[in-house]
N, C-alpha and C positions, 0 to 999 in steps of 0.2 A: 525465605527470604519471599517479596513478594515480587510476583511480574505479573505486568497484563496482557501478556502475549501467552500464548497459551500455545506448540508445536505440537500440536495431533499430524502421528506420523499413517500412515497408509488408515484414513477413517475413509474412504471411500475406492473401497475394489477396483483397484487397475486406474488411480486416478494418476493423471500424469505433476507431477513435482516440478513447479515452476523456479527461477537459479532470480541471486539477488542480483541486483546489478552490482558493478562495479560503483556507482555514482548515486549522487540524487539527483538525479535529474540537469535539466535545463531551463529555464526562463522560455515560457513560446513553446515548449514540445509538447507536444498530444502524450495523449496518456488515454489509456478503457478503464474504468469501472467498472463496479457492477451496481444497475439503477435498483430499488425497490419494488420488488413485481406486483403491474397490476393484477396477475393473477396469481399462481401460484409459484411462474418462473421467474430467477431475477436474468436481467439480461445487460449484455454490455452497453454500455453510453458513450460517446467520446465527452475527451473536456483537452483541456491548455496546463500547463503550469503557468501559475502567473506569479510567482515572488520562492523564495528560497529564504529562509531564514534555517542560519545557522549559528549555536551555543559557542561563544567560546571557549575555549580549552575542554570539548568534546567533539563527540563524534554525533552526536543526534543532532540532525537537523529539522524543520518543520515547512512541509513546502503546500500553499497555497494554489490550490487547484479552482477551476474559470469551472464549475460545474452546468450541463444544463436541461437535464435530468435528476430528478431524487435520487437521491443516496444514501445508499442501502453504509450504514457504519462499519466500519469491521472489515469492508471493500477494502481487499487490495487495489493498488493503483500499481497500474501497467505500462511499459513502456511500448512503443513495436517492434522493441525483441524481443517481447515476448517474456521477459526481464520484469522483477519485483519491485519498484520503489519507494515504496512506503503503503502507509496502509491506513483507511478514511477516520477520520477521530471524531471532526468534528462538521455541522456543516451551516449554511443559515446564509438566502440573500444573496441565491444563484453563486456562491464560494462555499468551498471543502476546505479542509482543513485535515490535514496527513502526516502520520508522525513518518519520518523516513526508518524503515530499514535497514537503510546502507550504514552497523552501524557494528563497532567489535562487541557491542551485547547481544544482539540476532544472530551471528556467529558463533558465538561462544553459548546459547542455549544449540544452537542446531549442530554444533558440535557433542554437547552431553547427550540428546536426543537421538544418535545414529547411533547402531549396535558395531 
């Protein structure tokens, strides 16, 4: 089975695990993501959900995020409650595409990774 998302438990000792949000978010909702580092440090940046596209007969969704700063592909998209809405997978022209991780696939993978 090929997976595009890696679940790496406790990669950084003492790091806080972020919860997955129960929804894909809402159009207009403010979000945080990691910007490309200008030095050796990734910094949080603000964005906004511009659109949400859900695939019929699937629990996968895509979020179009309005981004102001350069995007680090693979960055989590985090809502104001500190929950992960998705992962950034593409960027260009001040917009970025995120794959929503509020779906059964990721939850099943996380359950397999848990002790």
